[in-house]
N, C-alpha and C positions, 0 to 999 in steps of 0.2 A: 799765156793762157790760150788754148785753142778756141776757135769760133764756137764750138759746141759747149763751152763752159768747163771742159775738163782741163787738167794740167798736163803739160808735156813732161817727159821723163826728167829733163834737166831742171825742172822746177821742183821736183820731188826728191831727187837724188842729188846731193851736193857734190861739188868738186872733191872735197875731202873724202866723201864716201867712195867716189870713183878711184881715188888714190889708194884707199885700203883694198878695194876690189882688185886692182892691178898688182898690188904688193903681196896679196895673199898667195902662198905657194900653191901651184896647180895640183900637185900630188895630194896635198892636205885637203884642198877643196874636193877633189875626186873622192877621197876617203870619206869626208863628211857627207857628201851627197849620197854615197852608197849606204852609209849608216842611216840616213834619213829615209831613204827608199825602202830599207829593210825593216823598218819599224813603224808602227802606227803612232801618230802623234799622241803625246801625253795629255795635251790640252788643245781644244779647238774653240775659238770664239768667232762669232759672226756679228758684224756691226753694220747697221744700215744707216746711211745718211752722209752728208758732206763732212769733210775734214777729219774723219776717223783715220784715214791712211796717213795723212801728214802728222797727226798727233801721235800715232803709233810709232812712226819713224823717229820723231823727236824724242819720245820716251826711250826707244832702243839706244839712240845715240847717247842720251844722258846716262843710261845704265851701263855703258861701256861695251855695247855690241858693235861689231864692225861688219860692213857689207862684204859678202863673199860671192854673191851671185845676183844677177838681175836679168829678167827676161821680159821683153815686150810681148804682150798678147793681143789678140784681135781687139778685145774690148777693154783692155786694162794693162796691168803691170804686176809682175810677181818678183819678189826679192827675198833673198835668204840672208840672215844675219847670224853672227856667231860670237860667243864669248866663253871664256873659262872663268869660273868664279869659285870662291870658297864654298864648299858644301858642308855637310854635317861632319862634325868632329875634325875639322881642318882638312878633309879630303877634297881635292879639287874636282870640280864638276864642269862638264861642257854643256852648253845650252845652244840649241839652234832654233831659230824662229823664222818661219816663212810667212810673209805678209803679202797677200794677194788683193789687189784692188780691181774691181770690174764694174762696168755699168750693166745693170739688169733692169727689168721692167719696173721694179719697185724703187729704183734710183741707185746711187752709188753704194756698193757693198764692199766691205773690207773683211777679209777672213784672215785670222791670225792662228797659225798652227805652231805649237811648241813641242820640242823634243828635249828631254833630259838624257844626255848620252854619257 
């Protein structure tokens, strides 16, 4: 833990997450990031308070998402998670979720953006 009470990246993103990040094909990641940038998120949730970032990452791991991108930001951390799942009528669906954690005046804020691709 940092002196200011925040968590370091290595406390939020596990070694297993980093292995998935490095194993995810670069071309596939680039395509995914382009698709995300080209569309507005289907769902956006803003959570204020401690532990929301860690709980969200735990839920994503439990639900079969893998880390495909992580960026340190001045006041926080941004990560992109991906999975393919069974959609309606057996059609496969891809989901991408961006989770951003940052310190703001009101305290720690976690923003979760979801794309159904």
